[in-house]
N, C-alpha and C positions, 0 to 999 in steps of 0.2 A: 504494500500500500504506500501511497505517496502523501506527504503532508501538503503538497501544493495542489493536487487535483483530487478528483473524486476517487474513493477507494475502488479498487478493481475487485468486484465480486464475480466469481465464475458462475455462469448460468448452468444449473443442473442439467446433466445430459438427458434426463428423462423429460425435460420440459420441451414441448414442441415449439417450433419457430412460429411466432405470432403473426408473421406475414403470410403464413401458409395455413394456419390453424382455422378450422371452422367447427363451431359447436354443433353437435348432432341434435341436442334438445332444443336449442333456441335459434339456431341458424345464424348466430352472430359470428362475425369474422369473415374472411381474414382481415387483419388490420393493415390497411394500405398506407403508404407514405403520406404524412400530413393528416392522418385521421383525427388527431386531437384538435385541429382547427375547424373541421367541418362536421364533427360528431355531435349529435343531439345529446345534451347533458342528461345522464341517467342518475348519477349519484355524485355527491361531493363529499370527500372524506378529509377531516381536519385531524391532525395529530399534534399534541403539545409535547414537546421534548424539552426538559429542563436539565441542563448540564452545568455542574458546578465543580470546578477543579481549582482550588485556591493554593497554588504553588507559584511563588514569584518567579517570573521569567518564562514559565511554561503555560500559564493559565490560558492565554489567548490561543496559542497553537493547539493545545490539547482539546479545548472546548470546541474550536472550529473543526478539528479532525473528527471528533466524536459526532458532531452534528452532521458532517458530510457522510460518515459511515452509516449513521442511522437513516439518513435520507436514502442511501443506496439500498439498505436492507428493506426499508418500507416499499421502495419502488419494485424491488424483486418480489416482495410479497403480493403486491397488486398485480404484477405480471402472472404470478402463479395462480392467483384467484381467478383471473380471466382464463388462463389455460386449463384450469380444473373446473370450469363452470358446469360441465355435465355431471360432476360428482356432487355438487352442492345445490344446484338449481332445483327448486321445488321442496327444499327442506322446510319444515315448520320451525317455529322459534324453539319449541321443545327439543326437536332434533338437533338444532344448533347448540343449545345448552348442553345436551348430552355429549355431543362431539367435543365441545370445549372442555368439559370435565374429564373426559377420557384422555384428551391430549395433554391436559395439565398433569394428570396422574402419570402418564407415560414419560413425560419430560422430567418430572421430579424423580421417578425411579431411575432413569438413565443418569441423571446428575448424581444421585446417591450412589449408584454403582460405580461411576467414574471416580467419585471421591474415595470410595473404598479401595479401588484399584491403585490410586495414587498413594493412599496410606499404607495398604497392605502389600501392594505389588500385584501385577497381573498374574493370574494362574494360581494365586494363593488359595488355600482351602476355604477361606472366608468368602471369597468372591466367586468361586466356581459354582456353588449351588445357586447363587443369585443370578449368574449368567444364564444358567439353564432355565430358571424361573422366568427370566426376562424373555427368552426365546419362546417359552410356552405362552406367556401372557400376550405376546404379539399376535398369536393365533386367535385369541378370544376378542370379541368385539365390544369390550367395555361393559360387560354385564353389570359390574358393580362400580361403574365410573363415578357415581355420585356418593357412594357410601363413605369414602374416606377423603373426599376433596372439598375444597371450599367453594361454596356457591358463587356463581358469577353474576347473580342477579341483585341489583340494588344494594340496600344496606347490609344484606347478608354477606357481601363480599369482604367485609372487614372482620369477620369472625376468624378466630384462630382454628388451626386444624384440631381434630379430635385428639384427646390425650393418647400418647403412645404412638401417634402417627408421625412420620418423618416431617420435620419442619421444612416447609417448602421454600426453595430458592426462587422458584418460578410461580407467578400468580397472575391469572387473567384479571383484568380490572374492568 
């Protein structure tokens, strides 16, 4: 990454080229050159990103770098949302909430496993059983996704996780 330009994020190989992609469900696409100037506005999304790094001499550079990196990550997320429209189009609000809870749980499990690998080392007896459980849990479709996660709805989102559950690094807001 460069401090002078936008960070270079590689486009995932499984993501289709949006200039060739056409949604089967909605018929949207492909995105032609200049589509953003002549497209009928469907949705506008605002994101507030607050970056604070108070170290003399580095503050401005680090804060600008983080802002550019987050912008690139959000743009990639919007591209993925368009490319995966056939997977989420038609979902109810309850389906979206269930999906969010499942993704939150999976992310927290992966982070917890990565932290254990760093602490105990890869292949240690403490992490081998969890690695196998992680593979098995990827096969299930979030049956108990809401059981141990924090609700992403309204004021409930400020609740702490249930006692005994891994404190979450990642949280949907």
